[in-house]
Structures are given as C-alpha cells and as structure tokens.
C-alpha positions in Angstrom: 20.0 0.4 7.1 18.3 -3.0 8.2 14.9 -3.1 7.1 12.2 -3.3 10.4 10.9 -6.7 10.3 7.0 -6.4 9.9 5.1 -8.8 12.2 4.3 -10.9 8.7 1.4 -13.8 8.8 0.8 -15.8 6.0 -2.6 -17.3 4.9 -2.4 -20.4 2.9 -4.7 -19.6 -0.1 -6.3 -23.9 0.5 -6.2 -24.3 3.7 -7.2 -21.4 5.9 -7.9 -21.6 9.7 -9.3 -19.8 12.2 -7.7 -16.4 14.0 -6.1 -16.6 17.5 -8.4 -13.9 19.2 -11.4 -15.5 17.8 -10.7 -19.1 19.0 -9.8 -17.7 22.2 -13.0 -17.2 22.7 -14.3 -20.5 21.7 -12.6 -23.1 22.8 -12.1 -24.3 26.1 -9.0 -23.5 28.2 -5.7 -25.5 27.0 -4.4 -28.4 29.5 -1.2 -28.1 30.8 0.2 -30.3 28.5 -1.1 -27.9 25.6 -0.1 -25.0 27.6 3.5 -26.1 27.4 3.3 -27.2 23.5 2.2 -23.7 22.8 5.2 -22.2 24.6 7.4 -24.2 23.5 6.2 -23.2 19.7 6.5 -19.7 21.3 10.2 -20.2 22.0 10.8 -21.7 18.9 9.6 -19.1 16.8 11.3 -16.3 19.1 14.4 -18.1 18.4 13.5 -18.6 14.1 12.6 -14.4 14.2 16.0 -13.7 15.3 17.5 -16.3 13.0 16.0 -15.1 9.6 16.1 -11.6 10.9 19.6 -11.3 11.4 20.6 -13.8 8.5 18.4 -11.5 6.0 19.7 -8.2 7.6 23.6 -9.8 6.8 23.0 -9.6 3.9 20.2 -6.8 3.0 22.8 -3.8 4.7 25.1 -4.5 1.6 21.8 -4.5 -0.8 22.9 -1.1 -2.2 26.7 -1.8 -3.3 25.5 -4.8 -4.8 22.7 -2.1 -7.1 25.4 0.0 -7.9 27.7 -1.2 -10.8 31.1 -1.8 -10.0 33.6 -4.1 -11.1 33.7 -6.6 -7.8 36.4 -7.6 -6.0 38.1 -11.0 -7.0 38.7 -13.5 -3.9 38.7 -16.9 -2.6 35.2 -16.6 -0.7 33.7 -14.1 -3.6 32.2 -16.9 -5.3 30.6 -18.7 -2.2 29.5 -15.5 -0.3 27.9 -14.4 -3.5 26.1 -17.6 -3.6 24.9 -17.5 -0.2 23.7 -14.1 -0.6 21.1 -15.1 -3.6 19.7 -17.6 -1.8 19.3 -16.0 1.5 17.9 -12.6 0.3 15.6 -14.7 -2.3 11.8 -14.8 -2.3 11.9 -18.6 -1.7 13.7 -18.3 1.6 11.5 -15.6 2.6 8.6 -17.7 1.8 10.3 -20.6 4.1 10.8 -17.8 7.0 6.7 -16.7 6.3 5.7 -20.4 6.2 7.5 -21.8 9.2 6.7 -18.5 11.7 3.3 -17.4 10.1 1.4 -20.8 8.9 -0.4 -21.8 12.5 -4.3 -21.4 13.2 -3.0 -18.6 15.5 -1.5 -16.4 13.3 -4.5 -16.4 10.4 -8.1 -15.0 9.6 -10.6 -15.9 11.2 -13.3 -17.3 9.0 -16.3 -16.3 10.8 -15.6 -12.6 10.8 -16.7 -10.1 7.8 -13.2 -8.6 5.9 -14.1 -5.0 4.2 -11.7 -5.3 1.3 -11.4 -1.4 -0.8 -15.2 -0.6 0.2 -16.2 -4.3 -0.5 -17.7 -6.2 2.7 -16.9 -10.2 2.7 -18.7 -11.5 5.0 -17.0 -14.7 5.5 -19.0 -18.1 7.0 -17.6 -21.5 8.3 -20.2 -23.5 6.1 -19.0 -21.5 3.1 -19.1 -24.3 1.1 -22.8 -25.3 1.3 -25.2 -25.0 -1.0 -26.7 -21.8 0.7 -24.2 -20.0 1.0 -23.8 -16.3 -1.3 -20.3 -17.0 -3.8 -19.5 -13.7 -4.1 -19.0 -13.5 -0.4 -16.7 -16.8 0.2 -13.1 -16.8 1.0 -12.3 -17.7 -2.5 -14.2 -14.7 -3.7 -12.1 -12.3 -2.0 -9.0 -14.2 -1.9 -9.6 -13.9 -5.9 -10.2 -9.7 -5.6 -7.7 -9.5 -3.1 -5.5 -11.2 -5.9 -6.4 -9.3 -8.7 -4.8 -5.7 -6.6 -2.0 -4.9 -8.7 1.1 -5.7 -6.6 4.6 -3.9 -7.3 7.4 -4.7 -5.2 11.5 -3.7 -5.1 12.9 -4.8 -8.0 16.2 -5.6 -9.6 18.5 -5.0 -12.4 16.2 -2.0 -14.0 17.7 0.7 -16.0 20.2 2.8 -13.9 18.4 5.8 -12.4 20.2 8.8 -13.3 23.3 10.5 -11.8 23.2 7.0 -9.4 23.3 4.4 -10.8 21.2 2.6 -8.7 19.8 -0.6 -10.3 18.0 -1.7 -7.7 15.9 -0.7 -4.8 15.9 -2.6 -1.9 16.2 -1.5 1.8 14.9 2.3 0.4 11.8 1.9 -2.6 9.2 0.7 -0.7 7.6 3.7 0.4 7.7 4.6 -3.6 6.5 0.8 -4.1 3.2 1.6 -2.0 2.3 4.2 -3.2 2.4 2.9 -7.2 -0.1 0.3 -5.6 -2.7 3.1 -4.8 -2.2 5.0 -7.6 -2.4 1.5 -10.0 -5.7 0.5 -7.5 -7.3 4.1 -8.6 -6.8 3.8 -12.7 -7.5 0.1 -12.6 -10.7 0.8 -11.2 -11.1 4.5 -13.5 -10.8 2.3 -16.4 -11.8 -1.4 -15.5 -14.1 -0.7 -12.6 -14.8 -2.5 -8.9 -16.1 -5.7 -10.0 -13.0 -6.3 -12.4 -10.9 -9.3 -11.4 -7.3 -10.7 -13.1 -7.8 -12.4 -16.6 -6.8 -16.6 -16.0 -5.4 -16.6 -19.7 -4.4 -14.4 -22.2 -4.7 -12.7 -24.4 -4.9 -10.2 -21.8 -7.5 -6.5 -21.8 -5.1 -4.2 -23.4 -6.5 -1.5 -20.9 -4.9 -3.6 -17.7 -1.6 -3.7 -19.8 -1.2 -0.3 -20.3 -2.1 0.2 -16.7 1.0 -2.1 -15.8 3.4 -0.4 -18.3 3.2 2.9 -16.5 4.6 1.5 -13.4 7.3 -0.2 -15.5 11.1 0.6 -14.2 12.8 3.0 -16.6 12.6 6.4 -17.3 10.2 5.3 -20.7 7.1 4.3 -18.0 5.2 7.3 -17.3 5.5 6.3 -13.0 8.3 4.3 -12.9 10.8 4.8 -9.9 13.0 6.5 -11.7 10.5 9.1 -12.4 8.9 10.0 -9.3 12.1 10.4 -8.0 13.3 13.1 -10.4 9.9 15.1 -9.5 10.1 14.6 -6.1 13.5 15.8 -6.3 11.8 19.3 -4.4 10.5 17.2 -1.4 14.2 15.7 -1.1 13.3 12.9 -2.7 16.7 10.2 -4.2 17.5 7.2 -4.9 19.1 5.8 -1.8 16.6 7.5 0.6 13.7 8.2 2.6 11.0 9.9 2.4 7.4 9.8 4.5 4.0 10.0 3.4 3.3 13.6 2.8 6.6 13.7 0.5 5.3 11.0 -1.9 1.6 12.7 -2.2 3.5 16.2 -2.9 5.7 14.3 -5.6 2.7 12.7 -7.2 1.1 15.6 -7.4 4.3 17.3 -9.0 4.6 14.0 -11.5 0.7 14.3 -12.3 1.2 17.9 -13.6 3.8 16.8 -15.7 2.5 14.5 -17.1 -0.2 16.3 -18.4 1.9 19.1 -19.5 3.3 16.5 -21.8 0.4 14.7 -22.7 -0.9 18.0 -23.8 2.2 19.0 -25.9 2.3 15.7 -27.6 -1.6 16.0 -28.3 -1.8 12.6 -27.0 -4.1 10.5 -23.9 -3.5 11.8 -20.0 -1.7 8.9 -18.4 -3.2 10.1 -14.9 -6.7 11.0 -16.0 -8.0 12.3 -13.2 -7.7 15.3 -11.0 -4.9 14.8 -7.9 -5.9 16.5 -4.6 -4.1 16.6 -2.0 -6.1 17.6 0.8 -4.2 19.4 3.3 -5.0 21.2 6.7 -4.1 24.5 7.9 -1.6 26.8 5.9 -0.8 24.0 4.1 -0.3 21.2 6.7 2.9 23.4 8.1 0.9 24.1 11.5 -0.8 20.7 11.7 -4.4 21.4 11.2 -6.9 19.1 9.9 -7.1 18.0 6.7 -9.9 20.1 4.9 -11.7 18.6 2.2 -13.2 21.7 0.3 -15.7 21.5 -2.3 -15.4 24.7 -3.9 -11.5 23.6 -3.9 -12.5 20.0 -5.8 -14.9 21.8 -7.9 -12.1 24.2 -9.3 -9.3 21.3 -9.9 -12.0 19.8 -12.0 -12.7 22.6 -14.3 -8.4 23.9 -14.6 -8.0 19.6 -15.4 -11.1 20.2 -18.6 -9.6 23.5 -19.2 -13.7 24.8 -18.5 -14.8 22.0 -21.0 -16.6 19.9 -17.7 -18.6 20.3 -14.3 -16.2 17.7 -13.0 -13.7 15.2 -13.5 -12.2 11.9 -11.8 -11.2 13.0 -8.2 -8.1 10.6 -6.5 -8.0 12.6 -3.0 -4.8 11.7 -1.3 -4.9 12.5 2.5 -1.4 12.3 4.8 -1.7 12.6 8.3 -0.3 12.1 11.7 -2.3 10.6 14.2 0.0 10.4 16.9 3.9 10.3 17.8 5.9 7.2 18.1 2.2 5.6 17.9 -1.3 5.9 16.4 -3.7 7.5 18.7 -6.4 4.1 19.3 -9.1 6.6 19.0 -8.2 7.3 15.4 -7.6 3.0 15.1 -11.7 3.1 15.1 -12.3 5.7 12.0 -9.2 4.5 9.8 -11.1 1.1 10.0 -14.3 2.9 9.2 -12.2 4.2 5.5 -12.6 0.7 4.2 -16.2 0.9 4.2 -16.3 3.4 1.5 -17.2 2.2 -2.3 -14.8 4.9 -2.9 -11.3 4.0 -1.0 -8.2 2.5 -2.6 -6.2 1.9 0.5 -3.9 3.5 3.4 -0.2 4.0 2.7 1.1 3.6 6.0 3.3 -0.1 8.1 5.5 0.4 10.9 7.6 2.7 10.9 11.0 1.9 8.4 8.6 -1.0 6.9 5.9 1.5 4.7 2.9 -1.4 3.1 -0.3 -0.7 1.1 -2.8 -1.1 3.7 -6.1 -2.5 1.7 -8.6 -4.0 3.9 -9.2 -4.2 7.4 -10.6 -7.7 10.2 -11.6 -6.9 13.4 -8.8 -5.8 15.2 -6.3 -6.7 11.6 -4.8 -4.5 8.7 -4.5 -6.6 5.3 -1.6 -5.4 3.4 0.0 -5.7 0.3 3.5 -5.9 1.3 6.6 -4.5 -1.7 9.3 -6.2 0.4 10.1 -9.1 -2.2 12.5 -8.6 -4.7 11.7 -9.7 -8.1 13.5 -8.8 -11.3 12.9 -5.9 -13.3 10.2 -7.0 -16.4 9.6 -4.9 -19.3 5.2 -5.2 -20.1 5.0 -3.0 -23.6 1.4 -1.3 -23.9 0.5 -3.3 -26.4 1.2 -6.6 -25.4 -1.6 -8.6 -24.8 0.6 -11.9 -24.7 2.9 -10.5 -21.2 3.4 -12.6 -18.5 2.3 -10.4 -15.7 2.3 -12.5 -13.0 5.0 -10.6 -10.8 2.8 -8.0 -10.7 -0.1 -10.0 -8.4 0.1 -11.9 -5.0 -2.5 -14.2 -2.7 -0.2 -14.0 0.1 -2.7 -11.7 2.5 -0.5 -10.8 5.0 -1.7 -8.6 8.1 -0.5 -6.6 11.0 -2.1 -5.4 14.5 -3.9 -1.7 13.5 -2.2 -0.3 16.6 1.0 -0.9 15.2 0.6 1.2 12.0 2.6 3.9 11.9 1.1 6.6 12.8 2.5 9.1 9.7 0.1 7.4 6.9 -2.6 8.5 4.3 -5.6 7.4 3.0 -6.4 7.3 -0.2 -10.1 7.6 -2.2 -11.1 7.8 -5.9 -14.4 9.6 -7.0 -15.1 8.7 -10.4 -17.9 11.5 -10.9 -19.7 14.3 -9.2 -22.2 11.8 -7.7 -19.2 9.6 -6.3 -17.9 12.4 -4.5 -21.1 13.9 -3.6 -21.5 10.4 -1.3 -17.6 10.5 -0.2 -19.0 13.9 1.4 -21.7 12.7 2.6 -19.9 9.5 4.6 -16.7 11.1 5.6 -19.3 14.3 7.2 -20.6 11.6 9.4 -17.6 9.5 9.9 -16.2 13.0 11.2 -19.4 13.6 13.0 -18.8 10.3 15.0 -15.3 10.6 16.0 -16.1 13.0 19.4 -14.4 16.6 18.7 -11.2 14.2 16.8 -11.8 13.8 13.1 -9.3 12.4 10.5 -10.2 15.5 8.1 -13.3 17.2 7.8 -15.3 18.2 4.5 -16.8 22.6 3.8 -18.1 24.0 1.4 -15.8 26.9 0.6 -12.4 27.4 2.8 -13.7 30.2 5.7 -11.9 31.3 8.6 -13.1 28.7 10.9 -12.7 28.4 14.6 -9.2 26.8 15.9 -8.4 22.9 14.7 -6.3 20.5 17.3 -3.1 20.3 16.2 -2.8 16.8 17.3 -4.9 15.6 14.0 -3.3 17.1 10.6 -1.7 16.7 7.7 2.0 15.3 7.6 4.6 17.8 8.9 7.5 16.3 10.1 7.3 13.3 7.7 10.0 14.2 6.3 12.5 13.7 9.9 10.2 10.7 11.0 10.2 8.8 7.3 8.4 5.6 6.1 10.8 4.1 3.8 
C-alpha cells in the first residue's frame, strides 16, 4: 500500500511567517505580475509534489519486504537500487521535500492568532520580542512546549515481531505510533506535570527516561509495538495490517489490564498508574449511540483499580468517534476545536484517511500535529540511563492540515489527575454538549439509565475496522 500523503507544511523555528488566510485579509490585491508568480509557484509545487510522492511511493511499496529478514537476491543492479532507496526514503529527503514545498509565507502558522496546545493557550503577537510582551506566550515558548512532547515514529531494525519476522513498521504502524504518543503524553502529565519541558542537558530525570523506555521497540518494554500487537489480536491487529481508532483504544484497554495483573503478580509498580476508561455509546458502541461519560462507571473503575483502598484514581479517557462518512461533518469541527481548550486534553488520534497522526493543537482552521511517518533507527533506552540519547523522541517541526480534511474516524483523549480534575472535565464537557445544537461529540451522565434515543450520526466507532487509518 502506498501511504496517503498528508498536505504537510512546516514551520521554520527560526523564521516563522504569517498564514495565507491571515495575509490575504491584510495585504493589498496582488498585481498581475505577482499573480503570475504565485501561479508559477503553484505549478512548480504541484510538479514537485507529484515527483516526491511518486518517487517515495516506488520504494515504500516494498518497505515490508525490506523489514523481513531475507537473503537479498544478488544482481548487478542490487547495490545501486539499494543505495538509491536509502537516499530517497531517508529522513533527509523527506525534510528536503518539506522545505521545497512548504516554507513559503503562504504555508506557515499565523503570528497573530492564538494557539491552543493540549490545554494551554499561546496568544502570539508580532510584537512578542518587545520588552512588554509575555515570554510565556511567545512563539519560542510554544515551540519549546511543542518540542517537549514525546514524538514516536516508524522505526527500523528492531527485534523481529513474533510470528511475522517484521523488523520495521513502515506503511502500517502509524496508528500504533500515534496512540503511543498520546499515552506517553498522559504519562508525562501524570509523573512530571503539564509545565514540564524537555531537559536541555544531561543527566535527565529518571522519570522521563523511564517513560521513554516503556515505548521501546522490544517485547521487554511494556508498551512496545510488539506488545500492542499481541494485545490487539482479538481486534484484528497483526504486523503489516492496518487498524482504526476504536480497535487501538480497545487494544490499550487489554494491554493495560494485562500489565496491571503482571505488576500485581510480580509485586512491582504499574507501568500505567491510572484507570483507562474507553468511553462508548449504546451497546458498547455497536449500535452507533453517542458516547456517554458515566460518572458512576468512572467511580467504579477507580475503586476496582485501587481494590477499594482509594475513593478515586487518575483516569485516562479515550473517546473513539465517527463524525461523518467520507468527510468530517462540519458541525463537529468547532466542538473538536474546543476540546483543546480543556486542561485535561491529551490530543486526538486522527489524520487523513490512510495516514494517522497525533493531533496536539489548533490555530484558526488548522489542526497541528506530530507526524509518525518518519523512519528512524530503533534505539534501546534503559530505564536507568540518565545519559541516554533521547533526541529521536522529540521534534521541533510543527505540521498542520485543515481541520475539514481530518478523517471522521478518530479518538479524543483526556487525562484527569484526581476527582476534582475529573469533575472539572465533566463540567466543561457538559457545557460543550449543551452548545452543540443537539449533536454533541459525547455526553456526561451521573448513571446509566434508559434514555431517549440518541441520533446515530455521532457515536463510537463501529465501522472503524472497515474504514481504518493506518
């Protein structure tokens, strides 16, 4: 399968520029010569896009075969084609593509519109360099926050996945990688807090290193791609196959339960020290009911998690949704946008059809995301190695795509630290549902009782395993 190309745009961290929509409102009408230049540029971009997409696709179609350990067939052209493949599919070539196609002032983020990023607002200003500006709201502060999030991508050269011999997840593992990023963010919030930023120098905090270790590409790492595939067998997961948000959410539920049982057996601390609540609708989402956050269910899960010893526990809520057929219904876009203003936000698993990403923020009509579609060598980070090289787990390139191009099959994540945080989340979610004109993303109730029929056009992901994001 050829990976569907996202309309990727990069933001130069040193020379940010205005967004096309904003500049169109501010600038005078272009002259004929300027219009021609723009048209020529569009033609060049179109040609280059076709060139890079087709070139990368030629080699990526065969990525799976490269990930299986087979003895290569020797031929006169083998060495040459191997060398070309390495160059064309390398991260450097991808970055070259991005710089050629996406560094113009028409493609970058606005420097005057606010950004909501995982519950924090950055009110950017063109005058941010002045002495009276708030450094905490500057573009540099946003970029520091963005680059501190855990970035998990395709990897190559990891230990073979059992029964498949795959040593690389290119072209099929992006939904798994996106989900790993979301859970990693929840763990960072839990252990280190929202104000945590990536350390500038070694030695690193061991808690940070331990989080990275959990997502290593080995069966010995709790939340590795190997263990996720094992846990997701009941939902159709297999190395080399694609899956959607609903299946990956249920997979995490299975893996979290297995890890908790193992930790209790070994009398060691849990890898996921929080309740995992998959929010579904009627009949567990099979009949298309709107997802319902039930306070009574959350309380019971917390009690079960602590074996009755605590009244409450930290909760990670995952809400799988289908918000349209081929395209997302425009009525839901403002509601999705608003979820990023929740302090409990840990982002969205979503992207374009066939290409999952981790959506972490919004600005105007754009969704900002971390992209797992870059191939990096597998690394082994020991949980006690405070001097480990962690650079491959962070990215300072901000990509975005129009909100209306997001696949309607997605999952929203929220992390609530304690009961008060959960109550605040429920209050915000209820207000959001009240403002939805009868079409909420999800609702909040005290307990599950027979209720009025809920429109089936919003709901937990039931067609997810047919129309899936890879």
